[in-house]
Each structure stands twice: as structure tokens, then as C-alpha cells.
Phi, psi and omega in degrees: 000136184272171179294327175300314175295320183295316177293320175298319175293320170300312175305317182296320181291320178298315180299315178295326179289319182295320179293323183297314186293312186294316182297322182292319180298310177303324182288318177297315179296324179292320181293324181289326175294315182300320181294313176300316177301321183290318181295319175302316178303314181298320174295316180294318182292324177296313182299317178299321176295318179297316182295323181291318184291323184288329176302326183269013179263144166292145181229120187254156177223131174241127185223160172248128177234152179244127177236101183070231182265358179264142178238149181219147167264125176250127178249117183240136177260103182262000177276181177267357186254162179253140177246148183239153182046059181280135184220154181231134173222144175269125189270139177054044183236112186283322178248110184277125176281347180280121183246000180233019186288329180292336179276334185256339185235149001285135179283128193289320182215132178241103179283165175301144176063030178241167178213160175243137177248122181248129177290137178226149176236109183257154170235179184301325188275353182299145179295160177270348175221147181230146169262115178255132175250115180261128178239148181199173171244140178274184182302335175269006181080012177276135177289138181228141175213157181210140181257142176235144169259125178237140177241150178251000000 
């Protein structure tokens, strides 16, 4: 074997080794990118599931409205889910202005875009604001509650 052939063979081996090292580094980077992509896909899937679950939850709004001489508490479900065994109580209220609540609550089922009207009687000494605690059960039977501050 001549020096020229030996030099060519050594050069070919060096080029092959460099190519092998670069290919290995690229393969490792590609595996890392695939791992990151898989983690990102899991996070996106989890977020989509949470969004879909949140879309099917009830969302409530409680207001006091006056029509003429009559006043009413309105409980409105503006969400896309149904609530069960809906109940309203006024927190730290010595004189409850609701006088028909025992006949209407607990409301057995509150579907989306529906509302409940409760009659109220206010007098001059009645507080101007109330804290209302709304409690209900979700579709799985889990108890949920939310507090609202209302002004008349």
C-alpha cells in the first residue's frame, strides 16, 4: 500500500468519524425535540379537556331588581351546565327580606339560560347590601358554592 492510498484511507476514516459524530448529535437533538413535543401535546390535551369541562359547568348571577313597588332576587344560570338542588341563603342577615324562599328553594334543577325569581320585601331600615351564598350540586353530585355581594 502506498502512502497516497494510506493517506486517502485515513482521510476517509476521519471524514466517516466526523459524519458519525454529527449524525449522533443530530439524532440526540431530534430525540429531545420529540420528547418536548410529546410533553407539549400532553399539556395541550389536558388544557382542552379542562376547557371542555368548564364549558359544561353552570355559571350563576344573582341580582336584586325592583319593578314598581315590588322587589325580587333573580338567580340566573348563564353557563352551559345544569345545576341541581340550588339553594340561596343570605349571610349575616338578621332580617331576611325573602318571604317565599321556603316554597321555591331548594330548586331541584337549574338548566342553562334559566332563572329563578324570589320575592323580597324591603323596608326603610333594610340594609343596602347583602351577601348571598348560592349552593348547588354539579352533574356528578359534588357540592359547589359561590358568594355574591348584592346591592338594592
